[in-house]
N, C-alpha and C positions, 0 to 999 in steps of 0.2 A: 504494500500498498504505500503511494505516495503522496505527498501534501505538497501543496504549491508554497512557496514560498511568500512571507509577507512582501508586497513591493510600496514603496514609499513612492506615490504618482500625484500629479497635479489634480486637484478636486475637479469634477467633472462640469461643475457649475462656472468654471473657467475653460475659456476658449482653450483647445491644445496650442495655437499659434495666435500671436496677437498681430494679425494679419492688416487690419484698421489701421493700426499705429503707424504703419511705415518703417522703414530701416528696419533694424534686427528684430525677428518676430518673436524674439524670445525672452525679450527683456521688458520692463515697463516703462514708463516715462518718468517715473519719480527718481529724484536724488538719491545716491547711496547714501544709506543710515537711516532712511524716512520712514515713518512708523505706517503709513499708508500701505505698505506693503503686505505687513503683519496683520493688519486688521483685515485687508481684502482676503486673505489665506484664511482668518478665522470664519468670516461669513460666508465664504465659498464651502468651506467643509461643513460648517453647520447646516447650509441649506442643502448641500448632499445627504448627511445623515438624518436629515430629519424629514427629507423626501418632499421639499419646498420650491426646489429650483423650476420647475415647471410652471408654477404659477405667481413666480415672484417680479414684481417690477422695482426696478433700482432707479432713484430719481437721484441724480448728481447736480447740483447748480453749478455756479462759477466758481472756481478755486483749483486746487491742486489735484481733487477728485473729480474736476469736468470731464475727463475722459475716460471715467470707469467703463462705459460701454464698449472700450477697446477691450477688455478683459474678462468680464462677467457675460457666461451665457445664458443670458435673463431677459426678460424685457427690460428696455433701458430709456428713460426718458431724460431729456438734460431739460432745468430748468433756469429760469431768469436768476440774477443774483439773490439769495436770501429767500427764494419762492417756492423751495421743495416741499414744506409742508403743505401749502395750499395746492400746491400740484397733485402731491401726494393723497391730499384729502378728495380732489376730484375724481382721482381713479380708485379710492377705495370706496368711494360711495356709488360710483357706476358700476365697478368689480368689487362686488365685496367678498369674493373669496379669493381674491389674490393676494399675496405677500408683498406690502409696499415697504420699501425701506427708503428713508430719507437720510442720505449721507453727507453731511455738511462739516464744512469746518470752522473755527471760532470767529474768523471775520465774516464769513457769509452767515451764521447761523445767530451770534450774538450781536451781531451790530446790523446791518441792513435788514436781516432776517429773523430781529429779536420779537417784535410782534406778530409775526407768522407763526413762529413758535410757540410762542405763549398760548396763541388762541386754538391750535390745534390741539396743545396739551390740553388745554381747558376745557375744549368739546370731549375730550377723549377718544380721539378718532383712533381706531382700531388699527395703528401703524407702529413702525418702530425706525427709532431715531438713532443713527450713530454719529455722535459728535466728537470729531477730531480736534482736540486743544493742542495747539504747540504755543499758543502764546505769541503767535505772528502773522499777519500775513505773507503767506509763504510763497505764492504764485507772483506776485504782482510786485515784488521789489521790498520784502522786508519791512514793510509799514507797523507802526503798531497796531493791535489789535486790542478789543476790549477786553480781552485777557491778559494781555502782557502786564508782568509785574512790576512794582514800583522800585524803579531804580534800573530797568530794563532797558538798554541803548537800542533804538530799532533806527531804519532810515528817515522815520519822521518823528522820532524822539532821541536826537543824537545826544542829548545831556542826560537822558533815563528820564523814565515816566514818573511823575510827582503827583503827588494826592490833591494839591493846589490847582494846578493846572488840567490834568487829565484824569483825575476822580480814582477810585480804588477799580481795581479789575474786576470784571464781573463774576461773579460763581453761579453758572447756570444749574447745575445738580440743585444746589439750595433752595433755587428761586423755582424752578419747576415743582420742587417736592412740596411746595407750599400750598399748590392746588388739589383740589379734591379729585379731580377725574384720572390723573396718572395712577398705571397701576404699577408700574416697576422703577425706580430711577437709582441709577449706581454708577459711580464713579471709579474708573481702573486705570492702571497706569503700564508703558509699555518698557519701563527700564530696564527689567530683568526677567528671566524665564518664567520664575513665581508671579510677576504681576501679568505676563502675556496667559498664563495658564487661568489666571482669575478671570482673565478678560474673555476669555474663551468660554467659561461657564456663563459668562453675563450676555455674550452674545448669543448664545443658544436659547438661555431663558427667555431673551426680550424677542426671540423671534418664535418660540414654542408660546407666547403668551398671545401673540398675534394669530397664531395658527388656531388657539383655543379660543378666538373671539373675546378675550378679557381686557383689550384697553390698549393704551397709549404706553410704550415703554420707552426709556430713554436712557443712553449709555454713553456716557463722556469717557474719552479716553485721551489720558497724558500723553501725546507722542512727540517723540523728538524730531527737530529740523535742523540737522546740522549746517545745511546751508545757510538757512535764514538767520541761525545763529553766529554763523561763522566760528565753529566749534569742529571738533573730529567727532565721530561718531562716539568712542569711549566717553570724551568730555560731555556729551550732550545728553547721554543716559544718566551722567552722574549729576548732572545740572537739572535733570526731573527730581530727583532723588533731594538734592540738596536745597530746591527752591521752588520748585513748583508744588511737590507734595505738602510742605508745610503751609502753602497757602490753600492748595486745593485737595483736602483729606480725602484718600481712597479709601471709599466706603458705601455700604447700601444706604441710600437715604431714604428710600421708600419700597417696600415689597409686598404688596398686597396680591400676590400670584396663587399663594394658596386659598384664600378665601373669597376673591372675585369671583362671580359668576360669568361665564363666558356666554357670548351672543354676538352672533352675526347678522349686522344692520343690514336686511335686506332692502333694495330701494323699494318704495311703494308704489303701487301701481294704481293711479287715478282713473276715473270713469271721466268720462266727456263732462258728465253734469258734475262731479266733484270740482273739476279744473274751471268749468265756467263760473261756480259759484265761488268758489276761493278765490279768482282773480277777477271778479265783478264782470265777466263776459257773460255772453248770452242775454244780456239785458237790452238788445238793440230789436227785439221783436224776431219776426222772422225773416230769414235771408230772402232775397229775390230769388226768384227761378232760375236755374243754372242754365246760362244762354252760351251754348258751345261756340256759335258763330262769333258772339260780342267776345268770348276770352280767345278764341284762337286768333284772333284778328286787333286783340288789344297790344297797344305802343307801350311800353315802359314807360311811367312818369318819374323822374327825380325832379321833386320840387324843393326849392328854398323858400321859405317865407320868414320875413326880417322886418323888425321896426323898434319900436319904443316898449319896453314893458307897460303893459296897461291898455295897448292897442289891440289884444286878443290873437298876436300871430300866433301862440302858442295852441289856443283853443281853437283857430280856424283849422290849424295842420291836423290836430287830433279828431275834428269832426270829419273832416275830409276822408281821414283813414277809416273812420268808423263806417262813413257812408260805402267805401268802396270796398271794404271785408265784407259786408251785405250784398256786394256784387258778385261776392265769390272771388275775388282778387286776393292776391298774396299782399299785405300790406306792411309798412313799419313807419312808424314814427318818433324821433328822438329831438328832444328839445336842449336848447342852449341858450344860457344866460346868465346876466351877471348877479351880483350880490343884491342889486336892489330890487324892491317890490315893484316900484313904479319908476318911470323913466329913465332906467337902465337898458340897456340894448338887450335883444332879444331874438333869436331865431330859431325855425324848428326844421327839420330835414322830413321830408316826406316820400316815401316810394311805394308807387303801385305799381304792379307787375302780375303776369298771370303766370310767371314762373317764381322758385324760390328766391328768395334775396339773402344775398351771403352779406352785406354790411348795411346797417341802417342810416351811415353817413353818406349827405350829399356833398359833394366835392364841387363837382361842374354839374349844376342842375341845368336841365331842360325846359324847367319853368321856373322863373324867379319872380316872386312878387314882393315890392319893396313900398315900404309905408310911411319912409321918411329919409332925407337926406343921405345919412350916414350909412344906411344900409346900401343905398344905391351907390355909393361912392366905394364901399366895401365890395359888394359881389357883382357888378357890372361886369366886370372883366371875366369872371369864373363861367359866365353862362356860354354853352356850347353853342357854335355858328347855327344858325337854324330854329334854335328854341325862341321861347316866348318869355317878354317880361311884361310884367304888370305894373303899373305905376302908380301911386297914390296922388293924384295931382291935385288933390285940395292941400298937400302939404310940399309936395316936390313940385318947384318951379322948372329946374333945369331940363333940357332933353337930354335923351342918350347920345353919348359917344358913338356907340355900336351902329353900324348899317346892316349888319348881317344877322340882326334878329328881329322878330316880330314883337311890335312894341303896341300896348294899349295903355292909354293916359285916361283913368279912370277918377274921378273925385269922389272916392270911396267915403273919406269923411263927410264931406259937402252932403251927399246923399242919404247918409245915416242921420245927420243932425236934422236935415227936412223932415225927417220921420219923428224925431224929438228923442234919438236914440244915438247920442254921442257914442257911447261905447261899441255900437254895431256894426262899425265898419268892416268888422273881419266878415261878417256875415253877406252884406253888399258884396265884399269879394266873390265868396264861394257861389253867389248866384250867379255874379257877371262871368265867372269863370266857366261853370258848367253851360251857361248859355251859349258862350263863344266857342267851347271846345266839343260841345255835345259829348262830352265824357260819359255820363250817363243821365237818364233822366231829372230834373230839379226836383221833382216830385219825390223822387226816392230822398233825395236830401233831406227835404221837408218831414219826411216821415223820421227821419234819425234826430235833427235837432232836440226835439224833446228830452230823449235820454240821455242827451250828453251835457245839456246843462247842469251845474249844480245849482243854479235858481228855477227852478221849473216856473215859477211865476212869469217869467222873462221869454217861455218858450214862443208863445204866440208873436212877440212884438220880433224877435230873431227870426223867424219865419217869414214876416212883413218883408225886414231887411233882405232877406236874400231874393224874395220875387222883386223888391226895388232894384237889387242889382242885374239881376236878369233882366228886367223892364229895360232900364237904363241901356243896357249892349243892345236888346233890339231896336230901340228906337234911335241909337247913334254908330252903330256898328251895321252898314251897309256893306254885305261882301258877297 
Protein backbone atom coordinates (compact mmCIF):
# COMPACT_ATOMS: atom_id res chain seq x y z
CA UNK A 1 0.00 0.00 0.00
CA UNK A 2 1.37 3.37 -0.96
CA UNK A 3 0.42 6.74 0.32
CA UNK A 4 0.70 9.97 -1.51
CA UNK A 5 3.19 12.30 0.10
CA UNK A 6 1.92 15.65 1.36
CA UNK A 7 2.66 18.30 -1.19
CA UNK A 8 2.84 21.99 -0.43
CA UNK A 9 1.12 23.80 -3.23
CA UNK A 10 -0.63 27.05 -4.02
CA UNK A 11 -4.24 27.30 -2.86
CA UNK A 12 -6.70 26.75 -5.70
CA UNK A 13 -8.35 30.06 -4.83
CA UNK A 14 -5.24 31.59 -6.41
CA UNK A 15 -4.57 31.51 -10.12
CA UNK A 16 -1.78 29.12 -11.02
CA UNK A 17 -0.03 31.91 -12.90
CA UNK A 18 -0.61 35.65 -12.61
CA UNK A 19 -0.94 36.29 -16.31
CA UNK A 20 -3.08 39.39 -15.91
CA UNK A 21 -0.23 41.16 -14.17
CA UNK A 22 2.24 41.09 -17.03
CA UNK A 23 5.93 40.46 -16.52
CA UNK A 24 6.87 37.45 -14.42
CA UNK A 25 3.71 35.42 -13.98
CA UNK A 26 4.76 33.69 -10.75
CA UNK A 27 5.39 36.79 -8.63
CA UNK A 28 3.07 39.42 -7.23
CA UNK A 29 3.41 43.19 -7.59
CA UNK A 30 3.97 43.63 -3.85
CA UNK A 31 7.29 44.84 -2.48
CA UNK A 32 9.60 42.36 -0.71
CA UNK A 33 8.60 42.00 2.93
CA UNK A 34 5.08 43.38 2.39
CA UNK A 35 2.35 41.85 4.55
CA UNK A 36 -0.23 41.62 1.77
CA UNK A 37 1.28 38.39 0.50
CA UNK A 38 0.81 36.68 3.86
CA UNK A 39 -2.79 37.86 4.16
CA UNK A 40 -3.59 36.81 0.59
CA UNK A 41 -2.27 33.34 1.36
CA UNK A 42 -4.34 33.08 4.55
CA UNK A 43 -7.51 34.15 2.74
CA UNK A 44 -6.97 31.83 -0.24
CA UNK A 45 -6.31 28.82 1.97
CA UNK A 46 -9.36 29.59 4.10
CA UNK A 47 -11.58 29.88 1.01
CA UNK A 48 -10.30 26.50 -0.17
CA UNK A 49 -10.69 24.75 3.17
CA UNK A 50 -14.15 26.17 3.83
CA UNK A 51 -15.30 25.49 0.26
CA UNK A 52 -16.25 29.13 -0.35
CA UNK A 53 -14.11 30.16 -3.32
CA UNK A 54 -16.75 29.48 -5.98
CA UNK A 55 -19.18 31.98 -4.46
CA UNK A 56 -16.69 34.60 -3.26
CA UNK A 57 -16.62 38.17 -4.53
CA UNK A 58 -13.40 39.98 -3.63
CA UNK A 59 -13.77 43.78 -3.52
CA UNK A 60 -10.56 45.78 -3.63
CA UNK A 61 -10.47 49.59 -3.80
CA UNK A 62 -7.60 51.98 -4.50
CA UNK A 63 -4.35 51.09 -2.71
CA UNK A 64 -1.67 48.45 -2.80
CA UNK A 65 -4.36 45.76 -3.02
CA UNK A 66 -6.05 47.31 -6.04
CA UNK A 67 -4.73 44.51 -8.26
CA UNK A 68 -6.04 41.65 -6.13
CA UNK A 69 -7.87 40.42 -9.22
CA UNK A 70 -4.46 39.44 -10.60
CA UNK A 71 -4.26 36.70 -8.00
CA UNK A 72 -7.62 35.48 -6.68
CA UNK A 73 -9.55 33.01 -8.80
CA UNK A 74 -12.84 34.35 -7.45
CA UNK A 75 -15.31 37.01 -8.41
CA UNK A 76 -13.50 40.34 -8.34
CA UNK A 77 -14.70 43.93 -8.29
CA UNK A 78 -12.51 47.01 -8.15
CA UNK A 79 -14.12 49.83 -6.16
CA UNK A 80 -13.46 53.55 -5.94
CA UNK A 81 -11.23 54.77 -3.13
CA UNK A 82 -12.83 53.94 0.21
CA UNK A 83 -16.03 52.60 -1.31
CA UNK A 84 -15.50 48.86 -0.98
CA UNK A 85 -18.05 48.49 1.87
CA UNK A 86 -20.70 50.25 -0.22
CA UNK A 87 -19.96 48.12 -3.27
CA UNK A 88 -19.86 45.01 -1.08
CA UNK A 89 -23.23 45.95 0.39
CA UNK A 90 -24.72 46.13 -3.09
CA UNK A 91 -23.29 42.73 -4.00
CA UNK A 92 -24.47 41.13 -0.78
CA UNK A 93 -27.97 42.58 -0.97
CA UNK A 94 -28.46 41.33 -4.53
CA UNK A 95 -26.53 38.04 -4.15
CA UNK A 96 -27.12 37.12 -0.50
CA UNK A 97 -25.48 33.71 -0.76
CA UNK A 98 -22.20 35.13 -2.06
CA UNK A 99 -19.18 35.55 0.20
CA UNK A 100 -18.19 39.20 0.04
CA UNK A 101 -14.70 40.24 1.10
CA UNK A 102 -13.92 43.93 1.50
CA UNK A 103 -10.13 44.14 1.48
CA UNK A 104 -8.85 47.58 2.46
CA UNK A 105 -5.76 49.44 3.60
CA UNK A 106 -5.61 52.02 6.37
CA UNK A 107 -5.46 55.07 4.10
CA UNK A 108 -8.47 53.72 2.22
CA UNK A 109 -10.65 52.43 5.05
CA UNK A 110 -9.86 54.83 7.89
CA UNK A 111 -9.61 58.00 5.79
CA UNK A 112 -11.75 58.54 2.71
CA UNK A 113 -13.76 55.41 3.47
CA UNK A 114 -14.31 56.12 7.15
CA UNK A 115 -18.05 56.73 6.94
CA UNK A 116 -18.54 53.86 4.49
CA UNK A 117 -17.10 51.31 6.91
CA UNK A 118 -18.88 52.74 9.96
CA UNK A 119 -22.29 52.56 8.32
CA UNK A 120 -21.72 49.10 6.81
CA UNK A 121 -20.71 47.87 10.28
CA UNK A 122 -23.64 49.62 11.92
CA UNK A 123 -26.07 48.00 9.48
CA UNK A 124 -24.52 44.64 10.29
CA UNK A 125 -23.96 43.78 6.65
CA UNK A 126 -23.21 40.07 6.37
CA UNK A 127 -19.75 40.59 4.92
CA UNK A 128 -16.11 40.19 5.93
CA UNK A 129 -13.67 43.09 6.10
CA UNK A 130 -9.92 42.58 6.16
CA UNK A 131 -8.21 45.80 7.20
CA UNK A 132 -4.49 46.03 6.44
CA UNK A 133 -2.96 48.55 8.84
CA UNK A 134 0.61 49.48 7.94
CA UNK A 135 0.32 53.03 9.28
CA UNK A 136 1.10 54.68 5.96
CA UNK A 137 -0.18 55.28 2.43
CA UNK A 138 2.01 52.58 0.94
CA UNK A 139 1.04 52.83 -2.72
CA UNK A 140 1.00 56.55 -3.41
CA UNK A 141 4.30 57.73 -1.97
CA UNK A 142 4.37 57.09 1.75
CA UNK A 143 2.09 59.86 2.99
CA UNK A 144 0.79 60.01 6.55
CA UNK A 145 -2.28 57.83 7.10
CA UNK A 146 -5.01 58.06 9.75
CA UNK A 147 -3.17 55.26 11.58
CA UNK A 148 0.35 56.76 11.37
CA UNK A 149 1.85 56.86 14.85
CA UNK A 150 2.79 59.92 16.88
CA UNK A 151 6.30 60.91 15.87
CA UNK A 152 6.20 58.79 12.71
CA UNK A 153 7.89 60.48 9.77
CA UNK A 154 6.25 60.24 6.37
CA UNK A 155 6.43 62.20 3.15
CA UNK A 156 3.70 64.50 4.45
CA UNK A 157 4.86 64.56 8.08
CA UNK A 158 8.65 64.94 7.62
CA UNK A 159 9.07 66.12 11.21
CA UNK A 160 6.86 63.39 12.62
CA UNK A 161 3.16 63.25 13.36
CA UNK A 162 2.08 65.40 16.29
CA UNK A 163 -1.05 65.41 18.41
CA UNK A 164 -1.37 69.18 18.06
CA UNK A 165 -1.22 69.20 14.27
CA UNK A 166 -2.63 65.89 13.05
CA UNK A 167 -4.36 64.42 16.10
CA UNK A 168 -4.09 60.89 17.42
CA UNK A 169 -3.92 57.79 15.22
CA UNK A 170 -7.36 56.23 14.77
CA UNK A 171 -7.95 52.84 16.37
CA UNK A 172 -10.49 51.24 14.05
CA UNK A 173 -11.12 48.02 15.99
CA UNK A 174 -11.93 49.99 19.10
CA UNK A 175 -14.27 52.20 17.09
CA UNK A 176 -16.05 49.39 15.24
CA UNK A 177 -16.49 47.30 18.38
CA UNK A 178 -18.58 50.01 20.08
CA UNK A 179 -21.35 49.40 17.53
CA UNK A 180 -24.15 46.96 18.29
CA UNK A 181 -24.29 45.11 14.98
CA UNK A 182 -20.78 43.70 14.32
CA UNK A 183 -20.48 40.07 15.37
CA UNK A 184 -16.70 39.75 15.42
CA UNK A 185 -13.87 42.29 15.70
CA UNK A 186 -10.23 41.26 16.18
CA UNK A 187 -6.81 42.80 15.65
CA UNK A 188 -3.90 40.55 14.66
CA UNK A 189 -0.25 41.11 13.75
CA UNK A 190 2.02 39.73 11.03
CA UNK A 191 5.37 40.34 12.75
CA UNK A 192 6.13 36.72 13.66
CA UNK A 193 4.94 33.15 13.11
CA UNK A 194 2.80 33.17 16.24
CA UNK A 195 1.01 36.30 15.06
CA UNK A 196 0.47 34.91 11.57
CA UNK A 197 -1.03 31.70 12.95
CA UNK A 198 -3.41 33.74 15.11
CA UNK A 199 -4.32 35.77 12.03
CA UNK A 200 -5.00 32.52 10.19
CA UNK A 201 -7.64 31.58 12.78
CA UNK A 202 -9.17 35.07 12.68
CA UNK A 203 -9.46 35.01 8.90
CA UNK A 204 -11.23 31.68 9.00
CA UNK A 205 -13.62 32.69 11.75
CA UNK A 206 -14.52 35.91 9.92
CA UNK A 207 -15.30 34.04 6.72
CA UNK A 208 -17.18 31.26 8.51
CA UNK A 209 -19.33 33.85 10.27
CA UNK A 210 -20.40 35.20 6.91
CA UNK A 211 -21.09 31.75 5.50
CA UNK A 212 -23.27 31.10 8.56
CA UNK A 213 -25.13 34.39 8.05
CA UNK A 214 -24.03 35.80 11.41
CA UNK A 215 -23.25 39.32 10.20
CA UNK A 216 -20.40 41.79 9.99
CA UNK A 217 -16.87 40.60 10.82
CA UNK A 218 -13.85 42.91 10.95
CA UNK A 219 -10.26 41.69 11.13
CA UNK A 220 -7.44 44.24 11.38
CA UNK A 221 -3.93 43.07 10.56
CA UNK A 222 -0.84 45.04 11.61
CA UNK A 223 1.29 44.63 8.53
CA UNK A 224 4.89 45.54 7.61
CA UNK A 225 5.66 48.05 4.85
CA UNK A 226 9.45 48.04 4.53
CA UNK A 227 9.44 50.23 1.42
CA UNK A 228 7.12 52.88 2.85
CA UNK A 229 8.88 52.86 6.19
CA UNK A 230 12.32 52.84 4.53
CA UNK A 231 13.45 49.86 6.59
CA UNK A 232 14.77 46.38 6.06
CA UNK A 233 12.27 43.56 6.31
CA UNK A 234 13.69 42.45 9.69
CA UNK A 235 13.56 45.98 11.09
CA UNK A 236 9.99 46.48 9.89
CA UNK A 237 8.83 43.37 11.75
CA UNK A 238 10.54 44.60 14.89
CA UNK A 239 8.97 48.05 14.43
CA UNK A 240 5.52 46.47 14.56
CA UNK A 241 6.37 44.87 17.90
CA UNK A 242 8.11 47.92 19.38
CA UNK A 243 5.76 50.68 18.22
CA UNK A 244 2.54 49.50 16.57
CA UNK A 245 1.41 46.83 19.03
CA UNK A 246 1.76 49.08 22.10
CA UNK A 247 -0.62 51.58 20.50
CA UNK A 248 -2.75 49.07 18.57
CA UNK A 249 -3.16 46.18 21.05
CA UNK A 250 -3.56 42.76 19.50
CA UNK A 251 -6.69 41.12 20.88
CA UNK A 252 -10.31 40.14 20.30
CA UNK A 253 -12.47 43.23 20.86
CA UNK A 254 -15.82 41.58 20.26
CA UNK A 255 -16.90 38.05 19.48
CA UNK A 256 -20.53 36.99 19.45
CA UNK A 257 -19.94 34.22 16.91
CA UNK A 258 -21.11 31.51 19.29
CA UNK A 259 -24.30 33.24 20.37
CA UNK A 260 -25.39 35.15 17.27
CA UNK A 261 -28.12 33.47 15.24
CA UNK A 262 -27.35 33.09 11.58
CA UNK A 263 -29.68 34.36 8.90
CA UNK A 264 -29.39 35.10 5.19
CA UNK A 265 -31.13 38.31 4.18
CA UNK A 266 -32.98 37.26 1.04
CA UNK A 267 -34.02 40.09 -1.31
CA UNK A 268 -37.69 40.83 -0.77
CA UNK A 269 -39.83 40.36 -3.82
CA UNK A 270 -42.51 43.02 -4.13
CA UNK A 271 -45.67 42.74 -6.15
CA UNK A 272 -46.55 45.56 -8.52
CA UNK A 273 -49.29 46.60 -6.13
CA UNK A 274 -46.84 46.81 -3.20
CA UNK A 275 -44.33 48.81 -5.22
CA UNK A 276 -46.94 51.25 -6.45
CA UNK A 277 -48.21 51.76 -2.92
CA UNK A 278 -44.75 52.21 -1.37
CA UNK A 279 -43.53 54.61 -4.06
CA UNK A 280 -46.83 56.46 -4.44
CA UNK A 281 -47.08 55.24 -8.00
CA UNK A 282 -50.25 54.13 -9.70
CA UNK A 283 -52.08 57.20 -8.41
CA UNK A 284 -52.57 58.70 -11.84
CA UNK A 285 -55.61 56.72 -12.82
CA UNK A 286 -55.72 54.19 -15.61
CA UNK A 287 -53.03 54.35 -18.28
CA UNK A 288 -54.04 55.24 -21.81
CA UNK A 289 -54.64 52.25 -24.09
CA UNK A 290 -51.39 51.01 -25.54
CA UNK A 291 -50.96 52.43 -29.04
CA UNK A 292 -48.43 50.30 -30.89
CA UNK A 293 -48.17 52.70 -33.82
CA UNK A 294 -47.62 55.69 -31.51
CA UNK A 295 -44.86 53.87 -29.64
CA UNK A 296 -43.22 52.59 -32.80
CA UNK A 297 -42.91 56.08 -34.29
CA UNK A 298 -42.13 57.96 -31.07
CA UNK A 299 -38.89 59.96 -31.18
CA UNK A 300 -37.07 60.39 -27.91
CA UNK A 301 -37.54 63.74 -26.19
CA UNK A 302 -34.62 65.00 -24.12
CA UNK A 303 -35.87 68.17 -22.49
CA UNK A 304 -34.32 70.74 -20.20
CA UNK A 305 -36.68 73.13 -18.39
CA UNK A 306 -34.89 75.98 -16.62
CA UNK A 307 -35.72 79.14 -14.72
CA UNK A 308 -35.88 80.69 -11.25
CA UNK A 309 -36.98 78.69 -8.24
CA UNK A 310 -40.68 79.39 -7.79
CA UNK A 311 -41.51 79.44 -11.50
CA UNK A 312 -42.64 75.83 -11.40
CA UNK A 313 -39.99 74.44 -13.74
CA UNK A 314 -39.52 71.29 -11.66
CA UNK A 315 -43.27 70.74 -11.38
CA UNK A 316 -43.73 71.19 -15.12
CA UNK A 317 -41.15 68.51 -15.81
CA UNK A 318 -42.66 66.11 -13.29
CA UNK A 319 -46.18 66.53 -14.67
CA UNK A 320 -45.01 66.05 -18.25
CA UNK A 321 -43.15 62.88 -17.25
CA UNK A 322 -46.20 61.58 -15.36
CA UNK A 323 -48.44 62.21 -18.35
CA UNK A 324 -45.99 60.49 -20.71
CA UNK A 325 -45.83 57.50 -18.39
CA UNK A 326 -49.60 57.15 -18.82
CA UNK A 327 -48.93 56.96 -22.57
CA UNK A 328 -46.90 53.78 -21.87
CA UNK A 329 -43.60 55.55 -22.51
CA UNK A 330 -40.36 55.13 -20.57
CA UNK A 331 -39.74 58.34 -18.61
CA UNK A 332 -37.21 59.95 -16.31
CA UNK A 333 -37.18 63.24 -14.42
CA UNK A 334 -34.35 64.62 -12.33
CA UNK A 335 -34.16 68.08 -10.73
CA UNK A 336 -31.22 70.40 -10.18
CA UNK A 337 -31.52 73.44 -7.96
CA UNK A 338 -29.63 75.64 -5.54
CA UNK A 339 -30.16 75.97 -1.78
CA UNK A 340 -32.65 78.82 -2.15
CA UNK A 341 -36.32 77.90 -1.93
CA UNK A 342 -37.33 80.86 -4.05
CA UNK A 343 -35.36 83.02 -6.44
CA UNK A 344 -32.43 80.67 -7.01
CA UNK A 345 -31.69 78.91 -10.28
CA UNK A 346 -33.49 75.65 -10.96
CA UNK A 347 -33.78 73.23 -13.85
CA UNK A 348 -34.86 69.70 -14.53
CA UNK A 349 -34.02 67.05 -17.08
CA UNK A 350 -36.93 65.12 -18.61
CA UNK A 351 -36.53 62.18 -20.95
CA UNK A 352 -39.45 60.52 -22.76
CA UNK A 353 -38.65 57.45 -24.82
CA UNK A 354 -40.10 54.23 -26.20
CA UNK A 355 -36.85 52.51 -25.16
CA UNK A 356 -35.14 51.98 -21.81
CA UNK A 357 -33.38 55.08 -20.48
CA UNK A 358 -29.73 54.64 -19.51
CA UNK A 359 -29.14 57.94 -17.72
CA UNK A 360 -31.62 60.56 -16.48
CA UNK A 361 -29.27 63.47 -17.16
CA UNK A 362 -29.91 65.65 -20.20
CA UNK A 363 -26.71 67.30 -21.39
CA UNK A 364 -27.63 68.14 -24.98
CA UNK A 365 -31.40 68.71 -25.03
CA UNK A 366 -33.47 68.52 -28.18
CA UNK A 367 -36.09 70.61 -26.38
CA UNK A 368 -35.12 73.56 -24.19
CA UNK A 369 -37.57 75.65 -22.17
CA UNK A 370 -36.14 78.82 -20.61
CA UNK A 371 -38.15 80.93 -18.22
CA UNK A 372 -35.56 83.68 -17.54
CA UNK A 373 -32.48 85.31 -19.02
CA UNK A 374 -29.82 83.41 -17.03
CA UNK A 375 -31.28 80.11 -18.19
CA UNK A 376 -31.14 81.14 -21.84
CA UNK A 377 -27.54 82.31 -21.43
CA UNK A 378 -26.58 79.04 -19.74
CA UNK A 379 -28.26 76.47 -21.96
CA UNK A 380 -28.69 78.01 -25.42
CA UNK A 381 -25.47 76.57 -26.79
CA UNK A 382 -26.24 73.08 -25.44
CA UNK A 383 -29.30 72.49 -27.64
CA UNK A 384 -28.74 70.07 -30.50
CA UNK A 385 -28.96 71.47 -34.00
CA UNK A 386 -32.54 71.19 -35.25
CA UNK A 387 -33.89 71.22 -31.69
CA UNK A 388 -36.72 73.30 -30.26
CA UNK A 389 -36.33 76.24 -27.86
CA UNK A 390 -39.32 77.70 -26.03
CA UNK A 391 -38.65 81.18 -24.62
CA UNK A 392 -40.74 82.90 -21.95
CA UNK A 393 -40.90 86.22 -23.78
CA UNK A 394 -42.69 87.86 -20.84
CA UNK A 395 -39.32 88.02 -19.08
CA UNK A 396 -36.68 87.32 -21.72
CA UNK A 397 -36.36 90.19 -24.16
CA UNK A 398 -33.41 89.14 -26.30
CA UNK A 399 -33.58 86.84 -29.29
CA UNK A 400 -31.60 83.65 -29.70
CA UNK A 401 -28.16 83.82 -31.26
CA UNK A 402 -28.72 80.38 -32.77
CA UNK A 403 -30.16 80.07 -36.27
CA UNK A 404 -30.10 76.27 -36.49
CA UNK A 405 -32.93 75.63 -34.02
CA UNK A 406 -36.69 76.21 -34.00
CA UNK A 407 -37.76 78.95 -31.57
CA UNK A 408 -41.11 79.75 -29.98
CA UNK A 409 -41.36 83.08 -28.16
CA UNK A 410 -44.37 82.70 -25.88
CA UNK A 411 -45.40 85.23 -23.16
CA UNK A 412 -45.96 82.46 -20.64
CA UNK A 413 -45.99 84.66 -17.54
CA UNK A 414 -48.32 87.22 -19.11
CA UNK A 415 -50.83 84.57 -20.18
CA UNK A 416 -50.86 83.18 -16.64
CA UNK A 417 -51.24 86.68 -15.15
CA UNK A 418 -54.21 87.41 -17.42
CA UNK A 419 -55.90 84.40 -15.86
CA UNK A 420 -55.09 85.67 -12.37
CA UNK A 421 -52.68 82.75 -11.93
CA UNK A 422 -49.20 84.24 -11.70
CA UNK A 423 -47.71 80.92 -10.60
CA UNK A 424 -49.23 78.91 -13.47
CA UNK A 425 -46.87 79.88 -16.30
CA UNK A 426 -45.56 76.32 -16.15
CA UNK A 427 -49.00 74.93 -17.02
CA UNK A 428 -49.33 77.46 -19.86
CA UNK A 429 -46.02 76.09 -21.11
CA UNK A 430 -47.21 72.47 -21.11
CA UNK A 431 -50.42 73.32 -22.96
CA UNK A 432 -48.53 75.30 -25.59
CA UNK A 433 -45.89 72.58 -25.98
CA UNK A 434 -48.40 69.79 -26.52
CA UNK A 435 -50.42 71.87 -28.96
CA UNK A 436 -47.30 72.68 -30.99
CA UNK A 437 -45.73 69.20 -31.01
CA UNK A 438 -48.91 67.07 -30.94
CA UNK A 439 -46.86 64.78 -28.70
CA UNK A 440 -50.08 63.43 -27.20
CA UNK A 441 -53.54 64.93 -26.69
CA UNK A 442 -53.94 67.85 -24.29
CA UNK A 443 -56.95 66.09 -22.76
CA UNK A 444 -54.61 63.36 -21.52
CA UNK A 445 -52.48 65.96 -19.72
CA UNK A 446 -55.56 67.56 -18.20
CA UNK A 447 -56.51 64.24 -16.61
CA UNK A 448 -53.12 64.01 -14.93
CA UNK A 449 -52.86 67.53 -13.49
CA UNK A 450 -55.27 66.94 -10.55
CA UNK A 451 -53.27 63.88 -9.44
CA UNK A 452 -49.89 65.61 -9.46
CA UNK A 453 -50.54 68.88 -7.65
CA UNK A 454 -50.01 69.04 -3.90
CA UNK A 455 -52.81 71.60 -3.55
CA UNK A 456 -55.80 69.86 -5.11
CA UNK A 457 -57.90 73.03 -4.90
CA UNK A 458 -55.73 74.54 -7.66
CA UNK A 459 -56.32 71.70 -10.11
CA UNK A 460 -59.11 73.38 -12.05
CA UNK A 461 -57.20 76.65 -12.36
CA UNK A 462 -54.08 74.86 -13.62
CA UNK A 463 -56.12 72.96 -16.18
CA UNK A 464 -57.41 76.31 -17.44
CA UNK A 465 -53.83 77.58 -17.68
CA UNK A 466 -52.86 74.59 -19.83
CA UNK A 467 -55.87 75.22 -22.05
CA UNK A 468 -54.86 78.88 -22.35
CA UNK A 469 -51.38 77.91 -23.49
CA UNK A 470 -52.81 75.61 -26.14
CA UNK A 471 -55.22 78.31 -27.31
CA UNK A 472 -52.42 80.89 -27.57
CA UNK A 473 -50.50 78.46 -29.76
CA UNK A 474 -53.51 77.90 -32.03
CA UNK A 475 -54.05 81.64 -32.35
CA UNK A 476 -50.44 82.69 -32.89
CA UNK A 477 -48.63 79.84 -34.57
CA UNK A 478 -49.88 79.33 -38.07
CA UNK A 479 -47.88 76.59 -39.69
